[in-house]
C-alpha positions as CSV (number, residue, x, y, z in Angstrom):
1,M,0.0,0.1,-0.1
2,T,1.2,3.4,-0.8
3,L,1.0,6.1,1.7
4,T,-0.7,9.4,1.1
5,K,1.5,12.5,1.8
6,P,-0.4,13.3,5.2
7,Q,0.3,9.7,6.3
8,L,4.1,10.2,5.5
9,F,4.1,13.4,7.4
10,L,2.6,11.8,10.3
11,L,5.1,8.8,10.3
12,A,7.8,11.3,10.1
13,V,6.5,13.3,13.0
14,N,6.4,9.9,15.1
15,V,9.9,9.0,14.0
16,V,11.3,12.5,14.9
17,S,9.4,12.8,18.3
18,V,10.2,9.3,19.4
19,L,13.8,9.8,18.5
20,G,13.8,13.3,20.3
21,F,12.2,12.1,23.5
22,G,14.0,8.8,23.3
23,A,17.3,10.5,23.2
24,F,16.1,13.0,26.0
25,Y,14.9,10.1,28.5
26,L,18.2,8.2,27.8
27,Q,20.4,11.4,28.6
28,K,18.3,11.6,31.9
29,A,18.5,8.1,32.5
30,N,14.7,7.9,32.7
31,Y,14.1,4.1,31.8
32,E,10.4,4.4,32.8
33,F,9.5,6.6,30.0
34,L,12.3,5.2,27.7
35,A,10.1,2.1,27.8
36,Y,7.1,4.3,27.0
37,A,8.9,5.6,23.9
38,A,9.4,1.9,23.1
39,S,6.0,1.1,23.4
40,I,5.0,4.1,21.0
41,V,7.4,2.6,18.3
42,V,5.7,-0.8,18.8
43,I,2.1,1.0,18.3
44,V,3.2,3.0,15.5
45,G,4.7,-0.1,13.9
46,V,1.4,-2.2,14.2
47,L,-0.6,0.9,13.0
48,Y,1.4,1.4,9.8
49,G,2.0,-2.3,9.1
50,T,-1.6,-3.3,9.1
51,L,-2.9,0.1,7.6
52,R,-3.4,-1.9,4.3
53,H,-6.0,-4.2,6.0
54,T,-7.4,-1.3,8.4
55,K,-7.5,1.3,6.2
56,F,-7.5,4.0,9.2
57,P,-8.4,7.4,8.0
58,T,-5.8,10.0,8.4
59,Y,-7.2,11.5,11.5
60,I,-7.3,8.3,13.5
61,I,-3.4,8.3,12.5
62,A,-3.2,11.8,13.8
63,G,-5.1,11.2,16.9
64,I,-2.5,8.4,17.8
65,T,0.4,10.5,16.9
66,I,-1.0,13.3,19.1
67,W,-1.5,10.9,22.0
68,G,1.8,9.5,21.4
69,I,3.4,12.9,21.6
70,L,1.4,14.1,24.5
71,H,2.2,10.7,26.4
72,M,5.7,11.3,26.2
73,M,5.7,14.9,27.0
74,G,4.0,13.6,30.3
75,G,7.3,12.7,31.6
76,S,9.5,15.3,30.2
77,V,7.8,18.8,30.3
78,Q,8.4,20.5,33.6
79,A,5.3,22.0,35.2
80,A,5.1,23.9,38.6
81,D,4.9,20.8,40.6
82,G,7.3,18.5,38.8
83,V,6.5,17.0,35.2
84,F,3.0,16.9,33.4
85,Y,2.3,13.3,34.6
86,A,2.9,14.0,38.2
């Protein structure tokens, strides 16, 4: 299956965000959130690997992309009382 331009863009956003957050978590030795980044890789891999069969619309892929980024931000973005997930 050939990916559309929006699907390719979302895939690139996923790759860049996982690599960026993964490097940040590795630098901070935050292995809990490094495992979360790895789980995002698995989820995106399954999503794109089964897209030929599932035919998810782009807005579903965008929603999963946003969820993944917010999930990874939870352990890295500082808030007044610690990080977002706290």
